C-alpha angles and dihedrals in degrees: 000000000000122000139160115215126200132180105273092196093066115101122227121198104217110003145050119318099185132010133176119197117177130171109219134179104193126214105158120331127351133152132164116238116203104180098261096021132061114191134161147074125305119196116177122164118313098310108051113066104141142134114236120219110171124166127195121222125177092343097311129104120231120191118208113262094224121092102240119192123208129209113276105192124098097253128103117267135186119228117195129185119192121191120186134199092253088059092250118133143192129205118205130191115195089351092303122112111251101169140005137177143111137295088230094064108022097051129047091228098119128024112262118273092230131035133182115266101244091189095055118110131191110261114249092236093050109128110210095160108107093193130032136182115274105252090200094056114116127200110245115250112264093013094130092051093063106109121230092225134027134192113274105252090204094055112103132196111256116247090233093054113121114195091200093054102025101034129236109331117234127185116245120262125250131184113278109239089205092058111099100177127249111344117257132178113253119249122250134182112280106241090203096049111137099176130252110326114243131190105260123239119237135185112280108240089205094056115105115175121228112203088195094054092120093051113106127199116279104281115232104154142034115214129185119201114201125186112172141149097199134041127246107088118131124178131171144135098064108182130189115182145134099242119076092192091056090049091050092052092045090054092049092048093051112024095019094052092058100034100099094038090052091049092050092047091048093050090049091049090049090053091051091047092050091047090052092048092048090049092049090047091051091048090050090049092051091046090051092050091049091052089048092053090049092050091048090050092052091048092051090050091052091047091051091051091049091050092051092047091048091049091050091053090047091053090049091051091051090051091052091049090055090052 
């Protein structure tokens, strides 16, 4: 196990203050514990497949609020956590950024800077209607006298219609294309529209900034906690440093140099494993068929014996009948 340790309490003006880079090959559940930082994948059963990122502040642990997913295949992966003096962070998987954010928002370490003003109320003159009726709109003259239905001009009185017997004939009714429904004023843009009212945010009186929020305890040890029920986990090349570019190159020179070879070896091993399983399955199938043939043979032997015994009794009965 090779690692480079720096003082995490030292401030750096423009670059990384603390970085963890660990090379992990997961089997069940592994995460790297660095005193005031817990970081690494956790795979347990079929439900838990997450990436832990827990920071310690004033003696209390704070897990990240985001749901981070780890890699779930059987290949080796590099997990990198970068923490900067402005409390921003980046999380990389295989040297590619997976997540980023800030300690102020992604952990419940400090109270939020801003909170909603629970005492705020929407002003009475607040206009949140985007459209209003046109006050200058005038109903056209005779609009209300337009009938909803009119006689069908194409409808004709049947030749067999008898007014004396059938009553006065009237053409059927059809919808009036000129009828537009009840008159309504058209809508126009509300000149006083201010948008949807939202509860304003105010400074949180309980918020007290800590410029050293990103500073972790002086790191003296690297611990790895492993809880697994099956073998296969490999982890090495744990690096703690203050230069993300150095960490990136270190990962490429170790994990990156063997990545393709490992993938090819894994695929070849999978082919061999599948071939063995197929061969064992074929052997089991043949064994099952052999047992079935043996059982069928025994059953046929018993049936033949029963037939001979039945025939002998039948012959004996015929002999008695003759007597």
